[in-house]
TIRO-2110 file (N, C-alpha, C; in Angstrom, 1 decimal):
// TIRO-2110
0.8, -1.2, 0.0, N, 1, A
0.0, 0.0, 0.0, CA, 1, A
0.9, 1.3, 0.0, C, 1, A
0.6, 2.2, -0.9, N, 2, A
1.4, 3.4, -1.0, CA, 2, A
1.0, 4.3, 0.2, C, 2, A
2.1, 4.9, 0.7, N, 3, A
1.9, 5.9, 1.8, CA, 3, A
1.5, 7.2, 1.2, C, 3, A
0.5, 7.9, 1.8, N, 4, A
0.1, 9.2, 1.2, CA, 4, A
1.2, 10.2, 1.5, C, 4, A
1.1, 11.3, 0.7, N, 5, A
2.1, 12.4, 0.9, CA, 5, A
1.7, 13.2, 2.1, C, 5, A
2.7, 13.8, 2.8, N, 6, A
2.5, 14.7, 3.9, CA, 6, A
1.9, 16.0, 3.3, C, 6, A
1.0, 16.5, 4.1, N, 7, A
0.3, 17.8, 3.7, CA, 7, A
0.7, 18.8, 4.7, C, 7, A
1.3, 19.9, 4.2, N, 8, A
1.7, 21.0, 5.0, CA, 8, A
0.9, 22.3, 4.7, C, 8, A
0.2, 22.8, 5.7, N, 9, A
-0.5, 24.1, 5.5, CA, 9, A
0.5, 25.2, 5.8, C, 9, A
0.5, 26.2, 4.8, N, 10, A
1.3, 27.4, 5.0, CA, 10, A
0.2, 28.5, 5.2, C, 10, A
0.3, 29.1, 6.4, N, 11, A
-0.8, 30.2, 6.7, CA, 11, A
-0.1, 31.5, 6.9, C, 11, A
-0.8, 32.6, 6.6, N, 12, A
-0.3, 33.9, 6.8, CA, 12, A
-1.2, 34.9, 6.1, C, 12, A
-0.8, 36.1, 6.2, N, 13, A
-1.7, 37.2, 5.7, CA, 13, A
-1.8, 37.4, 4.2, C, 13, A
-2.9, 38.0, 3.8, N, 14, A
-3.0, 38.4, 2.4, CA, 14, A
-2.1, 39.6, 2.1, C, 14, A
-1.7, 40.3, 3.1, N, 15, A
-0.8, 41.4, 2.9, CA, 15, A
0.4, 41.2, 3.8, C, 15, A
1.6, 41.4, 3.3, N, 16, A
2.8, 41.1, 4.1, CA, 16, A
4.0, 41.9, 3.5, C, 16, A
4.9, 42.3, 4.4, N, 17, A
6.1, 43.0, 3.9, CA, 17, A
7.0, 42.0, 3.0, C, 17, A
7.8, 42.6, 2.2, N, 18, A
8.6, 41.8, 1.2, CA, 18, A
9.4, 40.7, 1.9, C, 18, A
10.0, 40.9, 3.1, N, 19, A
10.8, 39.9, 3.7, CA, 19, A
10.0, 38.7, 4.2, C, 19, A
8.7, 38.9, 4.6, N, 20, A
7.8, 37.8, 5.0, CA, 20, A
7.4, 37.1, 3.7, C, 20, A
7.1, 37.8, 2.6, N, 21, A
6.7, 37.1, 1.4, CA, 21, A
7.9, 36.2, 0.9, C, 21, A
9.1, 36.7, 1.0, N, 22, A
10.3, 35.9, 0.5, CA, 22, A
10.5, 34.7, 1.4, C, 22, A
10.2, 34.9, 2.7, N, 23, A
10.3, 33.7, 3.6, CA, 23, A
9.3, 32.7, 3.3, C, 23, A
8.1, 33.1, 2.9, N, 24, A
7.0, 32.2, 2.5, CA, 24, A
7.4, 31.5, 1.2, C, 24, A
7.9, 32.2, 0.3, N, 25, A
8.3, 31.6, -1.0, CA, 25, A
9.4, 30.6, -0.8, C, 25, A
10.4, 30.9, 0.0, N, 26, A
11.4, 29.9, 0.2, CA, 26, A
10.9, 28.7, 1.0, C, 26, A
10.0, 28.9, 1.9, N, 27, A
9.4, 27.8, 2.6, CA, 27, A
8.6, 26.9, 1.7, C, 27, A
7.9, 27.5, 0.7, N, 28, A
7.2, 26.7, -0.3, CA, 28, A
8.1, 25.9, -1.1, C, 28, A
9.2, 26.4, -1.5, N, 29, A
10.2, 25.7, -2.2, CA, 29, A
10.7, 24.4, -1.5, C, 29, A
11.0, 24.7, -0.2, N, 30, A
11.5, 23.6, 0.7, CA, 30, A
10.5, 22.5, 0.9, C, 30, A
9.3, 22.9, 1.1, N, 31, A
8.2, 21.9, 1.3, CA, 31, A
8.0, 21.1, 0.0, C, 31, A
8.1, 21.7, -1.1, N, 32, A
8.0, 20.9, -2.4, CA, 32, A
9.2, 20.0, -2.6, C, 32, A
10.4, 20.5, -2.2, N, 33, A
11.6, 19.6, -2.3, CA, 33, A
11.5, 18.4, -1.5, C, 33, A
10.7, 18.5, -0.4, N, 34, A
10.5, 17.3, 0.5, CA, 34, A
9.4, 16.4, 0.0, C, 34, A
8.8, 16.8, -1.1, N, 35, A
7.7, 15.9, -1.6, CA, 35, A
6.4, 16.1, -1.0, C, 35, A
6.2, 17.1, -0.2, N, 36, A
4.9, 17.3, 0.5, CA, 36, A
3.9, 18.1, -0.3, C, 36, A
2.7, 18.0, -0.1, N, 37, A
1.6, 18.8, -0.7, CA, 37, A
1.5, 20.1, 0.1, C, 37, A
1.5, 21.2, -0.5, N, 38, A
1.3, 22.5, 0.2, CA, 38, A
-0.2, 22.9, 0.1, C, 38, A
-0.7, 23.1, 1.3, N, 39, A
-2.1, 23.5, 1.4, CA, 39, A
-2.1, 25.0, 1.9, C, 39, A
-3.0, 25.8, 1.4, N, 40, A
-3.1, 27.2, 1.9, CA, 40, A
-4.5, 27.7, 1.7, C, 40, A
-4.8, 28.9, 2.0, N, 41, A
-6.0, 29.6, 1.8, CA, 41, A
-6.3, 30.0, 0.3, C, 41, A
-5.3, 29.8, -0.5, N, 42, A
-5.5, 30.0, -2.0, CA, 42, A
-5.5, 31.4, -2.5, C, 42, A
-5.4, 32.4, -1.6, N, 43, A
-5.5, 33.8, -2.1, CA, 43, A
-4.1, 34.4, -2.3, C, 43, A
-4.0, 35.7, -2.0, N, 44, A
-2.7, 36.4, -2.2, CA, 44, A
-1.8, 36.4, -1.0, C, 44, A
-0.8, 37.3, -1.1, N, 45, A
0.1, 37.5, 0.0, CA, 45, A
1.0, 36.2, 0.3, C, 45, A
1.0, 35.8, 1.6, N, 46, A
1.8, 34.7, 2.0, CA, 46, A
1.4, 33.4, 1.3, C, 46, A
0.1, 33.3, 1.0, N, 47, A
-0.5, 32.1, 0.4, CA, 47, A
0.1, 32.0, -1.1, C, 47, A
0.0, 33.1, -1.8, N, 48, A
0.5, 33.1, -3.2, CA, 48, A
2.0, 32.9, -3.2, C, 48, A
2.7, 33.5, -2.3, N, 49, A
4.2, 33.4, -2.3, CA, 49, A
4.6, 32.0, -2.0, C, 49, A
4.0, 31.3, -1.0, N, 50, A
4.3, 29.9, -0.7, CA, 50, A
4.0, 29.0, -1.9, C, 50, A
2.9, 29.2, -2.5, N, 51, A
2.5, 28.4, -3.7, CA, 51, A
3.5, 28.6, -4.9, C, 51, A
3.9, 29.9, -5.1, N, 52, A
4.8, 30.2, -6.1, CA, 52, A
6.2, 29.4, -5.9, C, 52, A
6.6, 29.5, -4.6, N, 53, A
7.8, 28.7, -4.3, CA, 53, A
7.7, 27.3, -4.6, C, 53, A
6.6, 26.7, -4.2, N, 54, A
6.3, 25.3, -4.4, CA, 54, A
6.3, 24.9, -5.9, C, 54, A
5.7, 25.8, -6.7, N, 55, A
5.6, 25.5, -8.1, CA, 55, A
7.0, 25.6, -8.8, C, 55, A
7.9, 26.5, -8.2, N, 56, A
9.3, 26.5, -8.8, CA, 56, A
10.0, 25.2, -8.6, C, 56, A
9.5, 24.4, -7.7, N, 57, A
10.1, 23.1, -7.4, CA, 57, A
9.2, 22.0, -7.9, C, 57, A
8.2, 22.3, -8.7, N, 58, A
7.3, 21.4, -9.3, CA, 58, A
6.4, 20.6, -8.3, C, 58, A
6.1, 21.4, -7.1, N, 59, A
5.3, 20.8, -6.1, CA, 59, A
3.8, 20.9, -6.4, C, 59, A
3.0, 20.2, -5.6, N, 60, A
1.6, 20.2, -5.7, CA, 60, A
1.0, 21.2, -4.7, C, 60, A
0.1, 22.1, -5.2, N, 61, A
-0.5, 23.1, -4.3, CA, 61, A
-2.0, 23.0, -4.3, C, 61, A
-2.6, 23.2, -3.1, N, 62, A
-4.0, 23.1, -2.9, CA, 62, A
-4.5, 24.4, -2.2, C, 62, A
-5.4, 25.1, -2.8, N, 63, A
-6.0, 26.3, -2.2, CA, 63, A
-7.4, 26.0, -1.7, C, 63, A
-7.6, 26.2, -0.4, N, 64, A
-9.0, 26.1, 0.2, CA, 64, A
-9.5, 27.5, 0.4, C, 64, A
-10.3, 27.9, -0.6, N, 65, A
-10.7, 29.3, -0.7, CA, 65, A
-11.9, 29.6, 0.3, C, 65, A
-11.9, 30.9, 0.8, N, 66, A
-13.0, 31.3, 1.7, CA, 66, A
-14.3, 31.6, 0.9, C, 66, A
-14.1, 31.8, -0.4, N, 67, A
-15.2, 32.3, -1.3, CA, 67, A
-15.6, 31.1, -2.2, C, 67, A
-16.8, 31.3, -2.8, N, 68, A
-17.3, 30.2, -3.7, CA, 68, A
-16.9, 30.3, -5.1, C, 68, A
-16.1, 31.3, -5.5, N, 69, A
-15.6, 31.5, -6.8, CA, 69, A
-14.2, 31.0, -7.0, C, 69, A
-14.0, 29.8, -7.6, N, 70, A
-12.7, 29.3, -7.8, CA, 70, A
-11.7, 30.1, -8.6, C, 70, A
-12.3, 31.0, -9.4, N, 71, A
-11.4, 31.9, -10.2, CA, 71, A
-10.7, 32.9, -9.3, C, 71, A
-11.0, 33.0, -8.1, N, 72, A
-10.3, 33.9, -7.2, CA, 72, A
-8.9, 33.4, -6.7, C, 72, A
-8.7, 32.1, -6.9, N, 73, A
-7.4, 31.5, -6.5, CA, 73, A
-6.2, 32.2, -7.1, C, 73, A
-5.1, 32.2, -6.4, N, 74, A
-3.9, 32.7, -7.0, CA, 74, A
-3.4, 31.8, -8.1, C, 74, A
-2.6, 32.3, -9.0, N, 75, A
-2.3, 31.5, -10.2, CA, 75, A
-1.4, 30.3, -10.0, C, 75, A
-0.9, 30.2, -8.8, N, 76, A
0.0, 29.1, -8.4, CA, 76, A
-0.7, 27.9, -7.7, C, 76, A
-2.0, 27.9, -7.6, N, 77, A
-2.8, 26.9, -7.0, CA, 77, A
-3.1, 25.8, -8.1, C, 77, A
-2.8, 24.6, -7.8, N, 78, A
-3.1, 23.5, -8.7, CA, 78, A
-4.5, 23.0, -8.5, C, 78, A
-4.9, 22.7, -7.3, N, 79, A
-6.2, 22.2, -6.9, CA, 79, A
-6.9, 23.3, -6.2, C, 79, A
-8.0, 23.8, -6.7, N, 80, A
-8.8, 24.9, -6.1, CA, 80, A
-10.0, 24.3, -5.5, C, 80, A
-10.2, 24.6, -4.2, N, 81, A
-11.4, 24.1, -3.5, CA, 81, A
-12.2, 25.3, -3.0, C, 81, A
-13.1, 25.8, -3.7, N, 82, A
-13.9, 27.0, -3.3, CA, 82, A
-14.9, 26.5, -2.2, C, 82, A
-15.0, 27.2, -1.1, N, 83, A
-15.8, 26.7, 0.0, CA, 83, A
-17.0, 27.6, 0.3, C, 83, A
-16.9, 28.9, 0.0, N, 84, A
-17.9, 29.8, 0.4, CA, 84, A
-18.2, 29.8, 1.9, C, 84, A
-17.1, 29.5, 2.7, N, 85, A
-17.3, 29.4, 4.2, CA, 85, A
-16.7, 30.6, 4.9, C, 85, A
-16.1, 31.5, 4.2, N, 86, A
-15.5, 32.7, 4.8, CA, 86, A
-14.4, 32.2, 5.7, C, 86, A
-14.2, 32.8, 6.9, N, 87, A
-13.1, 32.5, 7.8, CA, 87, A
-13.3, 31.1, 8.4, C, 87, A
-14.4, 30.5, 8.3, N, 88, A
-14.6, 29.1, 8.8, CA, 88, A
-13.7, 28.1, 8.0, C, 88, A
-13.3, 28.5, 6.8, N, 89, A
-12.5, 27.7, 6.0, CA, 89, A
-11.1, 27.5, 6.7, C, 89, A
-10.8, 28.4, 7.7, N, 90, A
-9.5, 28.2, 8.4, CA, 90, A
-9.4, 26.9, 9.1, C, 90, A
-10.6, 26.4, 9.6, N, 91, A
-10.6, 25.1, 10.3, CA, 91, A
-10.4, 24.0, 9.3, C, 91, A
-10.9, 24.1, 8.1, N, 92, A
-10.7, 23.1, 7.1, CA, 92, A
-9.3, 23.0, 6.7, C, 92, A
-8.6, 24.1, 6.5, N, 93, A
-7.2, 24.1, 6.2, CA, 93, A
-6.4, 23.3, 7.2, C, 93, A
-6.6, 23.6, 8.5, N, 94, A
-5.8, 23.0, 9.6, CA, 94, A
-6.2, 21.5, 9.6, C, 94, A
-7.5, 21.2, 9.5, N, 95, A
-7.9, 19.8, 9.5, CA, 95, A
-7.3, 18.9, 8.4, C, 95, A
-7.0, 19.6, 7.3, N, 96, A
-6.4, 18.9, 6.2, CA, 96, A
-4.8, 18.7, 6.3, C, 96, A
-4.3, 19.3, 7.3, N, 97, A
-2.8, 19.4, 7.4, CA, 97, A
-2.2, 18.4, 8.4, C, 97, A
-1.0, 17.9, 8.1, N, 98, A
-0.2, 17.1, 9.0, CA, 98, A
0.7, 18.0, 9.8, C, 98, A
0.9, 19.2, 9.3, N, 99, A
1.7, 20.2, 10.0, CA, 99, A
1.4, 21.6, 9.5, C, 99, A
1.6, 22.6, 10.3, N, 100, A
1.3, 24.0, 9.9, CA, 100, A
2.5, 24.8, 10.1, C, 100, A
2.7, 25.7, 9.1, N, 101, A
3.8, 26.7, 9.1, CA, 101, A
3.1, 28.1, 9.0, C, 101, A
3.2, 28.9, 10.0, N, 102, A
2.7, 30.2, 10.0, CA, 102, A
3.8, 31.2, 9.7, C, 102, A
3.6, 32.0, 8.7, N, 103, A
4.5, 33.0, 8.2, CA, 103, A
3.8, 34.4, 8.3, C, 103, A
4.2, 35.1, 9.3, N, 104, A
3.5, 36.4, 9.5, CA, 104, A
2.0, 36.2, 9.9, C, 104, A
1.2, 37.2, 9.4, N, 105, A
-0.2, 37.0, 9.5, CA, 105, A
-0.9, 37.9, 10.6, C, 105, A
-2.2, 37.9, 10.6, N, 106, A
-3.0, 38.7, 11.5, CA, 106, A
-3.9, 37.8, 12.2, C, 106, A
-5.2, 38.3, 12.4, N, 107, A
-6.1, 37.5, 13.2, CA, 107, A
-6.6, 36.2, 12.6, C, 107, A
-6.7, 36.2, 11.3, N, 108, A
-7.0, 34.9, 10.6, CA, 108, A
-6.0, 33.9, 10.9, C, 108, A
-4.7, 34.3, 10.8, N, 109, A
-3.6, 33.4, 11.1, CA, 109, A
-3.7, 32.9, 12.5, C, 109, A
-4.0, 33.8, 13.4, N, 110, A
-4.1, 33.5, 14.8, CA, 110, A
-5.2, 32.4, 15.0, C, 110, A
-6.3, 32.6, 14.3, N, 111, A
-7.3, 31.6, 14.5, CA, 111, A
-6.9, 30.2, 14.0, C, 111, A
-6.1, 30.2, 12.9, N, 112, A
-5.6, 28.9, 12.4, CA, 112, A
-4.6, 28.3, 13.4, C, 112, A
-3.8, 29.1, 14.0, N, 113, A
-2.8, 28.6, 15.0, CA, 113, A
-3.6, 28.0, 16.2, C, 113, A
-4.7, 28.7, 16.6, N, 114, A
-5.5, 28.1, 17.7, CA, 114, A
-6.1, 26.8, 17.3, C, 114, A
-6.6, 26.7, 16.0, N, 115, A
-7.2, 25.4, 15.6, CA, 115, A
-6.1, 24.3, 15.6, C, 115, A
-4.9, 24.6, 15.2, N, 116, A
-3.8, 23.7, 15.2, CA, 116, A
-3.5, 23.2, 16.6, C, 116, A
-3.4, 24.2, 17.5, N, 117, A
-3.2, 23.8, 18.9, CA, 117, A
-4.3, 22.9, 19.5, C, 117, A
-5.5, 23.3, 19.2, N, 118, A
-6.7, 22.4, 19.7, CA, 118, A
-6.6, 21.0, 19.1, C, 118, A
-6.1, 20.9, 17.9, N, 119, A
-6.1, 19.5, 17.3, CA, 119, A
-4.7, 18.8, 17.5, C, 119, A
-3.8, 19.5, 18.2, N, 120, A
-2.5, 19.0, 18.4, CA, 120, A
-1.7, 18.7, 17.1, C, 120, A
-1.9, 19.6, 16.1, N, 121, A
-1.2, 19.5, 14.9, CA, 121, A
0.1, 20.3, 15.1, C, 121, A
1.2, 19.7, 14.7, N, 122, A
2.5, 20.4, 14.8, CA, 122, A
2.5, 21.7, 14.1, C, 122, A
3.0, 22.7, 14.8, N, 123, A
3.0, 24.1, 14.2, CA, 123, A
4.3, 24.8, 14.5, C, 123, A
4.8, 25.4, 13.4, N, 124, A
6.1, 26.2, 13.5, CA, 124, A
5.7, 27.6, 13.0, C, 124, A
6.3, 28.6, 13.6, N, 125, A
6.0, 30.0, 13.3, CA, 125, A
7.3, 30.7, 12.9, C, 125, A
7.1, 31.7, 11.9, N, 126, A
8.2, 32.6, 11.6, CA, 126, A
7.5, 34.0, 11.5, C, 126, A
8.0, 35.0, 12.2, N, 127, A
7.4, 36.3, 12.2, CA, 127, A
5.9, 36.3, 12.5, C, 127, A
5.5, 35.4, 13.5, N, 128, A
4.1, 35.3, 13.7, CA, 128, A
3.7, 35.2, 15.2, C, 128, A
2.5, 34.8, 15.5, N, 129, A
2.0, 34.8, 16.8, CA, 129, A
2.6, 33.7, 17.6, C, 129, A
3.2, 34.0, 18.8, N, 130, A
3.8, 33.0, 19.7, CA, 130, A
2.9, 33.0, 20.9, C, 130, A
1.9, 32.1, 20.9, N, 131, A
0.8, 32.1, 21.9, CA, 131, A
0.8, 30.9, 22.8, C, 131, A
1.8, 29.9, 22.6, N, 132, A
1.7, 28.7, 23.4, CA, 132, A
3.1, 28.1, 23.4, C, 132, A
3.5, 27.4, 24.5, N, 133, A
4.8, 26.7, 24.5, CA, 133, A
4.9, 25.6, 23.4, C, 133, A
3.7, 25.1, 23.0, N, 134, A
3.7, 24.0, 21.9, CA, 134, A
4.1, 24.5, 20.6, C, 134, A
4.1, 25.8, 20.4, N, 135, A
4.4, 26.4, 19.1, CA, 135, A
6.0, 26.5, 19.0, C, 135, A
6.5, 26.0, 17.9, N, 136, A
7.9, 26.0, 17.7, CA, 136, A
8.3, 27.3, 16.9, C, 136, A
9.2, 28.0, 17.3, N, 137, A
9.7, 29.3, 16.6, CA, 137, A
10.9, 29.0, 15.8, C, 137, A
10.9, 29.6, 14.6, N, 138, A
12.1, 29.4, 13.7, CA, 138, A
12.4, 30.8, 13.1, C, 138, A
13.7, 31.0, 12.8, N, 139, A
14.2, 32.2, 12.3, CA, 139, A
14.3, 32.2, 10.8, C, 139, A
14.5, 31.1, 10.2, N, 140, A
14.7, 31.0, 8.7, CA, 140, A
13.7, 29.9, 8.1, C, 140, A
13.4, 30.0, 6.8, N, 141, A
12.6, 29.0, 6.2, CA, 141, A
13.2, 27.6, 6.3, C, 141, A
14.5, 27.5, 6.2, N, 142, A
15.1, 26.2, 6.3, CA, 142, A
14.9, 25.6, 7.7, C, 142, A
15.1, 26.4, 8.7, N, 143, A
14.9, 26.0, 10.1, CA, 143, A
13.4, 25.6, 10.3, C, 143, A
12.5, 26.4, 9.8, N, 144, A
11.1, 26.2, 10.0, CA, 144, A
10.7, 24.9, 9.4, C, 144, A
11.0, 24.6, 8.1, N, 145, A
10.6, 23.4, 7.4, CA, 145, A
11.2, 22.2, 8.0, C, 145, A
12.5, 22.3, 8.3, N, 146, A
13.2, 21.2, 9.0, CA, 146, A
12.6, 20.8, 10.3, C, 146, A
12.3, 21.8, 11.1, N, 147, A
11.7, 21.6, 12.5, CA, 147, A
10.3, 21.0, 12.3, C, 147, A
9.5, 21.5, 11.4, N, 148, A
8.2, 21.0, 11.2, CA, 148, A
8.2, 19.5, 10.8, C, 148, A
9.0, 19.1, 9.8, N, 149, A
9.1, 17.7, 9.4, CA, 149, A
9.6, 16.9, 10.5, C, 149, A
10.6, 17.4, 11.3, N, 150, A
11.1, 16.6, 12.4, CA, 150, A
10.0, 16.3, 13.5, C, 150, A
9.2, 17.4, 13.7, N, 151, A
8.1, 17.2, 14.7, CA, 151, A
7.0, 16.3, 14.2, C, 151, A
6.7, 16.3, 12.9, N, 152, A
5.7, 15.4, 12.3, CA, 152, A
6.3, 14.0, 12.4, C, 152, A
7.5, 13.8, 12.1, N, 153, A
8.2, 12.4, 12.2, CA, 153, A
8.1, 11.9, 13.7, C, 153, A
8.5, 12.8, 14.6, N, 154, A
8.5, 12.4, 16.0, CA, 154, A
7.1, 12.0, 16.5, C, 154, A
6.1, 12.8, 16.1, N, 155, A
4.8, 12.4, 16.6, CA, 155, A
4.2, 11.2, 15.9, C, 155, A
4.7, 10.9, 14.7, N, 156, A
4.2, 9.7, 13.9, CA, 156, A
4.9, 8.5, 14.6, C, 156, A
6.1, 8.7, 15.0, N, 157, A
6.8, 7.6, 15.6, CA, 157, A
6.1, 7.1, 16.9, C, 157, A
5.6, 8.1, 17.7, N, 158, A
5.0, 7.7, 18.9, CA, 158, A
3.5, 7.7, 18.9, C, 158, A
2.9, 7.7, 17.7, N, 159, A
1.4, 7.6, 17.6, CA, 159, A
0.9, 6.2, 17.8, C, 159, A
END
């Protein structure tokens, strides 16, 4: 039986400064290099930057949109899932993820971090909300992606 691919949610704001967008883009590249599926909210900002990075490495991207119009997805999304759920789609993103990487972000990102903590989904942050000791902080995309995969592996080992 073939093992399924790891699914990593990259979360963050629709608007972000250039250094945060570059961090998201690099994280997307690294996630794709590891063969994981990148899941995001499918719109702009951090979501588009992460998807763009993943596509540079021929990765698979999934956008779980808050709107019902699939045409609103950023151009780097391979699989578009329009939900028409608004911010409730944040729970769907986290529920679909084996691990979460938060890059920057505002209150929507904070809600996704809270969902990840409630579900005990491994979460790493860069330039984002540090609200709980279970959240792993990283300074660089390489550190963030490496830490996230290590935590997923560790939890899988003891599951």
